Structures are given as C-alpha cells and as structure tokens.
Rosetta silent file (secondary structure, phi, psi, omega in degrees, C-alpha in Angstrom):
SEQUENCE: MSRRRPLRRLPADRRGSLTLEWALILAAVALPMAGLFQLCLHLLGAVYESITLMNSMPFP
SCORE:     score description
SCORE:     0.000 S_00000001
   1 L     0.000  -32.141 -176.825   36.338  -21.877   10.414 S_00000001
   2 L   -70.892  -18.774  179.039   37.889  -24.682   12.449 S_00000001
   3 L   -75.926  -23.884 -177.682   40.080  -22.188   14.289 S_00000001
   4 H   -81.245  -27.067 -176.320   37.050  -20.388   15.746 S_00000001
   5 H   -62.238  -44.850  176.996   35.413  -23.410   17.333 S_00000001
   6 H   -63.348  -31.657  179.005   37.979  -23.855   20.134 S_00000001
   7 H   -70.377  -31.081  178.118   37.719  -20.140   20.879 S_00000001
   8 H   -74.390  -29.053  178.639   33.950  -20.383   21.221 S_00000001
   9 H   -79.491  -16.308 -174.651   34.278  -23.281   23.650 S_00000001
  10 H   -59.915  -46.613  178.410   36.781  -21.401   25.803 S_00000001
  11 H   -64.358  -26.004 -179.824   34.256  -19.379   27.885 S_00000001
  12 H   -82.440  -16.110 -179.065   32.275  -22.576   28.562 S_00000001
  13 L   -80.061  114.909 -175.030   35.369  -24.464   29.749 S_00000001
  14 L  -109.157   12.263  178.816   35.414  -24.166   33.541 S_00000001
  15 L   -68.527  134.086  177.872   38.298  -26.518   34.304 S_00000001
  16 L    84.583   -0.205 -177.669   40.822  -24.910   36.584 S_00000001
  17 H   -69.524  -35.633  178.855   38.553  -22.043   37.592 S_00000001
  18 H   -66.508  -40.162  177.893   38.552  -23.072   41.250 S_00000001
  19 H   -64.365  -41.099  178.497   42.341  -23.211   41.281 S_00000001
  20 H   -65.130  -40.294  178.402   42.525  -19.785   39.685 S_00000001
  21 H   -63.006  -44.100  178.881   40.095  -18.352   42.229 S_00000001
  22 H   -65.760  -36.704  178.086   42.138  -19.728   45.129 S_00000001
  23 H   -65.542  -39.341  178.226   45.344  -18.404   43.576 S_00000001
  24 H   -67.949  -40.450  177.510   43.819  -14.931   43.257 S_00000001
  25 H   -64.604  -43.834  178.681   42.559  -15.003   46.846 S_00000001
  26 H   -61.395  -42.006  178.594   45.959  -16.165   48.062 S_00000001
  27 H   -66.864  -36.898 -179.955   47.679  -13.388   46.108 S_00000001
  28 H   -68.909  -24.887  178.753   45.222  -10.809   47.444 S_00000001
  29 H   -94.418  -43.292 -172.679   46.038  -11.874   51.007 S_00000001
  30 H   -71.938  -38.942 -177.887   49.714  -12.824   50.751 S_00000001
  31 H   -66.555  -46.820  174.876   51.016   -9.766   48.905 S_00000001
  32 H   -64.033  -34.644  178.263   49.658   -7.180   51.367 S_00000001
  33 H   -65.606  -36.768  177.434   50.824   -9.372   54.256 S_00000001
  34 H   -65.813  -41.299  176.627   54.336   -9.454   52.801 S_00000001
  35 H   -65.123  -40.372  177.833   54.329   -5.662   52.537 S_00000001
  36 H   -65.644  -38.482  177.561   53.013   -5.334   56.070 S_00000001
  37 H   -62.863  -43.503  178.634   55.692   -7.724   57.318 S_00000001
  38 H   -64.503  -39.934  178.472   58.427   -5.634   55.676 S_00000001
  39 H   -63.708  -45.584  178.865   56.978   -2.447   57.180 S_00000001
  40 H   -64.083  -38.179  178.354   56.842   -3.977   60.669 S_00000001
  41 H   -64.855  -39.309  177.506   60.384   -5.273   60.292 S_00000001
  42 H   -65.216  -44.357  179.240   61.579   -1.797   59.309 S_00000001
  43 H   -65.145  -38.846  177.610   59.798   -0.220   62.296 S_00000001
  44 H   -64.652  -37.809  175.839   61.207   -2.836   64.647 S_00000001
  45 H   -64.610  -38.083  178.479   64.695   -2.069   63.335 S_00000001
  46 H   -67.340  -39.098  177.524   64.155    1.639   63.987 S_00000001
  47 H   -65.450  -43.487  178.730   63.035    0.946   67.561 S_00000001
  48 H   -61.677  -41.184  179.327   66.060   -1.284   68.146 S_00000001
  49 H   -63.335  -42.140  179.826   68.341    1.421   66.744 S_00000001
  50 H   -68.502  -36.189  178.299   66.879    4.074   69.057 S_00000001
  51 H   -66.608  -44.068  179.920   67.160    1.773   72.089 S_00000001
  52 H   -67.746  -31.124  176.923   70.797    0.956   71.372 S_00000001
  53 H   -67.033  -43.473  179.606   71.525    4.650   70.853 S_00000001
  54 H   -66.563  -35.810  179.703   70.012    5.524   74.224 S_00000001
  55 H   -73.795  -24.714 -178.390   71.923    2.728   75.959 S_00000001
  56 H   -86.405   -8.966  179.015   75.228    3.774   74.445 S_00000001
  57 L   -74.485  147.548  178.386   74.979    7.357   75.716 S_00000001
  58 L   -68.674  146.942 -179.668   76.954    8.189   78.836 S_00000001
  59 L   -71.991  130.055 -176.517   74.976    8.370   82.048 S_00000001
  60 L   -74.091    0.000    0.000   74.489   12.047   83.082 S_00000001
C-alpha cells in the first residue's frame, strides 16, 4: 500500500511544470527553425553553384 501513495501524489505535484512547458515551446519552435535553416542553406548552395557555373562558361 505504501508504494501507491507516491503515485497518487504525482498528478498533484506541479513542481517543474513551468520548466517543462517552456522546454516544449522551445522545442516546438527550435526544431522547425533548424530544419528551415538547413533547407535555406541547401538552396543558397544551389544558387551559388549555378552562379559559379554561369561565370565559368566561356563568353559567346
């Protein structure tokens, strides 16, 4: 019976809930931003590659 009492108090324990909420919000914002940053970096690399290709072609 003594093992159940801490489990019953667990839903009522609200310590750390604010930290967890901020961590979830940060993860919800930071992870998509990291993916967007990688996508933009890839696109910027493709633009740079096409520009250098056009500049390296002989002038007609």
